[in-house]
N, C-alpha and C positions, 0 to 999 in steps of 0.2 A: 681024767676028771670029768664028771658029768655035770652039766648045767641044767638045772630045772627052771621052768618058767617063773617060778616064784623067786629065783635068785636074781632075776633081772631088775626087780624092784620097780622104780618109776622111770626106767630108761625109756627114751623116746622110741616110737615104733620105727622099724626099719624102712618101711615104704608107705608113705601116705596114699599112694595110688591104690594099694591093696585095701586100705580102709575105705577109700572112696568107692571102689568097685563093690565091696561088700554092702555098703550103704545103699548103692543103687539097686542091688538085688533085694534087700529088705524093704526098700521103699514101696515096692509093689506087692507086698504080702500083708496078711492080717497083722503082722508084727512090725508095721511101718514105723512105730514110735521109736524103735531101737535104732533106726537109721539116723536119727537126729544126732545122737552122741557120736556115731561114726563119722558123719560129715564134719562135725565140730572138731573131732580129733584129727581128721585128715587136713583140715584147713590150718589148724594149730601146728601141725607137723611139717608145714612147708609145701603143701600141695601146689604143683606148678600150674600155670595157665595153659590151656583154657579150662582145665578140670576145676580149678579153684573157683572160677566164675560160675560154672555149672553147679558146683556144690553149694555155692551161695544161693543160687536160684532155687535149688531144691530145698535148702534150709528155710527160705522165706515162705515157701508153700507149706512145709511141715509145721513151722511156727504158727501160721494162720490156722491150719487144721487143728492144732493143739490148743487154740485160743490164746496164744501168746502174741497178741497183735502188736505190741510195742517192739518186741524183738523182730518180728517180721518186717515192720516198717524200717527199723534200723538197718537191717540187711539190705532191703530194697534201696534205701538211700545210699548205702555204700556202693551198690551196683550202679546206680544212676550216676554217681560221681566218678566211676571208673572210665577208662578210655574206650572200652568196648560197649556197644549198644546191647541192652537187655530189655526185651519186651516184657519179660516176666517181672522185672523190677518196676517198670512203669505201671503195669497192671496191678501188682501187689501194693504199690503206694497209693493207688486210687481206691482199692477195695479195703477200706478200714471201717470198722463199726462206729 
């Protein structure tokens, strides 16, 4: 029996680290906006630390670049409240229009 990708339906992705890696690649290309969805999917899929924090840091920057300042601030506040220090979070929380 062959399984097509369309047969998977809405099954969760096998490895959130793959999504995270692809997002990191796209983030530094002219197609950087696509990385946002990949970072979000990786985090929703159970991305482990420290990649989860790094994905959140990248998301905060991407949200800011996209003009989604409220979402950027929300991610920054989430990072500030976590147990690990994030300079990106503090910087992002202060750079609001």
